[in-house]
N, C-alpha and C positions, 0 to 999 in steps of 0.2 A: 576467132575464139581466144579469149584471154585465159591463160593458165597461171594460176597462182602457186608459188612453191609451197610444198607441205612443210609442216613444222613438227611432225611426229618424229619420235626418236628411235622407234624400233627398226630392226634390220630383218629383211627376208633373205636368207641364204639358200640358194638353189643348188644343191649338190647331193650326191648319194649319202645316205646315212641320216635318218630322221631323229636320232637320239643325240643328246648333248655330248660333246667331246671337248678336248682341251681348248680348241679354238672358240667354241661358243661360250664356254665357261669364262675364258679370258675376256671375251667381249662383254659379257654381263658384268664382270668386275669393273669395267670402265663406266658402268651405269646405263648401258644400252640393252634393252630387251632384244632377243634374237629368236626368230622363227626359222627352223630348218625344214626344208621340204625337197623331195626329189621326185621328178617326173620320169626317172629312169631306174630300172632294176638291172643289176649286173648278174649275168648267168654264165657259168663256165661252159665252154664248148667241150665235147667229148675228146679225149686224148687218143690220137692215132699212134699206137706204140711203134709201129714201123716207121712212121714219119719222125717221131721223137728220136728214135735211134739214129736215123739218117742225119737229123739236125745236130745231134751231139757228136757225131763222127766227122762231119764236114769241117773243113778249115774255114774260119770266118775272120776276115780282117777287121771287121767291126760289127757290133751288135747294138741295136738301138732299142731301149725299153721305153715305150711311149707313155706309160702311166703306171701308177701303183698297182692297178688291177692286172696289168700285163705282167709285172714282176711277181705278184702274188700267185697267179694261176700258172705261170711258168715254173715257179718253185714247187708248187703242189704237184705238177706233172713230172717233176724230177729233173728239170733242166738246171743242173748244178755241176760245177766242176768243168765247164766248157771253156777252154782257154781262148781268149780274145780280148780286144779292147771294148769295153762297154760304155755306152753313152745314154744319157737321158736328157730331156728337154729342160727340166728344172731341178733345183736342189731337193725338193720334197721327194720326187720320184727317185732321184739318184741315191739319197740316203736310205729310202725304203728298199730299193733294189740291192744296195750294198749289203744290208742286213739279211735279206731273204735269199739272195743268190750267192752270198759269201764271196763277193768279188768287188774290186774297185770299180767305181762308176764315175765318169766325167760328165760335166754339164757346163753350159754357158754361165759366165759370172753375172751378167747383167740382163740380157734379153732371154727370158725363159720361154721361148717359142721355137718352132722349127727354124725360123730365120736366124735366130741366135745360134742354134746348134750348127747350122750350115756355115757360120762365120768362123768356127774353130779352125785353127791352122791345120789340124790333122785331117780335116775333111775337104781340103782344097784340091789335092791331086790323088785321085782314086783309080787310076787306070788299072784295069785287069784285077781289081780287088773283088772279093765276095763279101757282101753285107747282108745281115739278117735284121729285119724289123719285127719285133714282137709286139703285137697289138690286139685290139678287139676287131670285130668284123667291120671292115671299112675304116677309113680315116688315114691321115698323114700321107696322102698321095703326093702333096707338094714335096715332102721330104724325100720320098722314094724317087720321084721324077728328077729332083736336083742331084741326088747321088748317082743315078744312072747317067745323067748328062755329064757328070765328071768322070765317067769311064768305068764305073763299077757295075757289077750285076747285083740285083737286089731280090731277095726272097722274103716272103711274108710268112710269119707263123701267127695265126689267129687263135687266141686262147680263151676269149670270152665274147659274149654278145650283149648288146644293150636292148632292153625291152621296155616299151613305153608303159608307164603307169598312169591310168586315167584318174581324174579327180572329179568326183561327184559329191562335193561338199560345199554347198552355197554358203553355209555359216562360216566355214573356215576362210573362204574367199572374202567374205564381208569383214571378218576380223582383220585380215591383211589390209584391206582398203581403209579401214578406220584407224589403224595403228602403225602401219609401216610407212617409213619415209625414205628408206634406202634399200635397193634391191641389188644383190650380188649374184652374178651368174658367171660361170667359167667355161661353159661348153655351149656350142651352137645347138646341139640336140636339146639340152635342158631349156634353152631359151625358146626354141620353136614350140616344144610341147607346152611350156608355160603360157606363152602368148595365145596359143590355140585353145587353151582351157579357160581363158578369161572371158567373162560376159561383156557385153557392150557397156554395161554400167561401170566397168573398171577402167574405161578409156582415160578419163580425166586423171585418175590416180596414177596410171602407168605413165602418162605424159608429164606429170608434175613431180614424180619421184626422182630421187637421185639414183643413178646407176653406177655400179663399179664392175668393170670387166677387165680381163687381162690383155686384150689385144685390140688393135684398130679393126681387124677383120671382124671380130665379134661386135664391136661398136657399130659397124656398118650394117649389121643385121637387125638392129633395134629400129623399128620403123617410126621414129618420132623425130620431129624437126629440131627439138631443143637439144642440140648436141652438147651445149655447155652443161647440161645435166648429167653427162656421161663421163666418168673418170676412167681413163685407161692406165692400168698399173704397169703393164709390160711383163707381168708374171702372175701365175695363179698360186704362188707359194704362200703359205699361211701367214708368214711374217709380213710380207709385203701387202697382202690384203688387209691384215690387221692395222698396219700403219695408215693405209688409205681410209679405213673406217674411223680410226681415231681422229684423223684430220677432218673427215667429213662431219664427225660429231661436233668438233670445235667450230667448224664453219657455220653450222646450222643451229648452234645453241641459241 
C-alpha cells in the first residue's frame, strides 16, 4: 500500500481539557487550526484523613510530583507545608506544583521523562532514604523501581484516577480525517483510547498523519511502520511541543 503524506494544516491535540487555552490560542496565532479532545476524564480519589496525617508527619527525603493533576489534588487535600526536597519530571509540572504547594520543585533541564529525573545527581545514592511519589492510580512504576534499586523505600499516594471517555460521534471523526494533518499525544492511555475509537476508515489518515510525542516509549506504541512521520520531542512541556508544531508547519507548508 502506498501512503501519501497529508497536506492539511490542522492539529489534533489529545489531552485533558476540551476548551481553548493559552497553548491552543498561541497555535492558532501561527495560522494553524487546532482541535482539542480528551479520551480521559480526571476524577479525584477520596481523601483518607488518617493517611494524609501520616504522610504529612513522616520524614521524606524526596517527594516526586508526577503531574499537574497530582499537584492539584494533593494541594486540595491539604498536603502543604511538608518539608522535603520536591521533584517533578518536567518544568510545567514543577512550576504548577511550586505555585500550588508553595515549595521549591526541581526537575531535569533537558530530558523531561522519568529517565531524565533519574539522571539528577541527587537521585544517584539513596540508601536508607524514604521517598514519596504522588500520582494517579497506577503509573511511574519505572521511577519507583529505579529509586528502590538505589536503596530507598518508596511509598505511593494516589490522589486521582483516570476514567475513559467514549466517543460516539462519527461526524467529529470525519472532520478530523478531512482536516487534520498532525496529531499530538502525550500519554499512552490517551493514545490507546484514541486508536481503539477510530473506525477502519481512519487507517489511511492515521498512517499518513504527522505525529508528535514526548518519548520514544510512546512512539513505540504507535502501530504504524512510517516512523519518519513521528517526531519525538523529549518533553511534554508546552513550549517544546509548540516549537515542534511550528517546525512541523514550516516543513509541510
